[in-house]
C-alpha positions in Angstrom: 0.0 0.0 0.0 1.4 3.4 -1.0 1.2 6.4 1.3 -0.4 9.6 0.1 1.2 11.7 2.8 3.7 13.4 0.5 4.8 17.0 0.9 4.0 18.9 -2.2 6.9 21.3 -1.9 10.0 19.2 -1.0 11.8 22.3 0.3 9.2 22.6 3.1 10.0 19.2 4.6 12.3 20.5 7.3 9.8 23.3 8.3 7.0 20.7 8.6 9.2 18.5 10.8 10.0 21.5 13.0 6.3 22.4 13.1 5.4 18.9 14.1 8.0 18.8 16.9 6.7 22.1 18.3 3.2 20.9 18.3 4.2 17.7 20.0 6.0 19.6 22.8 3.0 21.8 23.3 0.7 18.8 24.0 3.3 16.9 26.0 4.1 14.1 23.5 7.6 12.7 23.4 8.2 12.8 19.6 11.5 11.6 18.2 13.1 12.1 14.9 12.3 9.3 12.5 9.8 6.5 13.2 7.5 6.9 16.2 5.8 3.6 16.3 5.7 3.7 20.1 3.0 6.5 20.1 -0.5 5.6 20.9 -3.3 6.7 18.5 -4.4 9.3 21.1 -0.9 10.8 21.2 -0.5 10.9 17.5 -3.9 12.4 17.1 -3.2 15.1 19.6 -0.1 16.1 17.7 -2.0 16.3 14.4 -4.9 18.1 16.1 -2.6 20.7 17.6 -1.0 21.3 14.2 -4.4 21.8 12.6 -5.4 24.2 15.4 -2.3 26.3 14.9 -2.8 26.4 11.1 -6.4 27.6 11.6 -5.3 30.3 14.1 -2.7 31.5 11.6 -5.2 31.6 8.8 -7.7 33.5 10.9 -5.1 36.0 12.0 -4.1 36.6 8.4 -7.6 37.4 7.2 -8.2 40.1 9.8 
């Protein structure tokens, strides 16, 4: 099975990794570089949810 989670702009990969690590720290998840198979679904979901929350806040701040 092939993953569809590809970054459209390859140059943005490092920025996305930094963003993910910041979101993980904010919600208290111990995220490591590379594979994080030890995370529970709840922990992984909280990181993704925090990332989405921050993206929505940034968008809302830009349209004001």
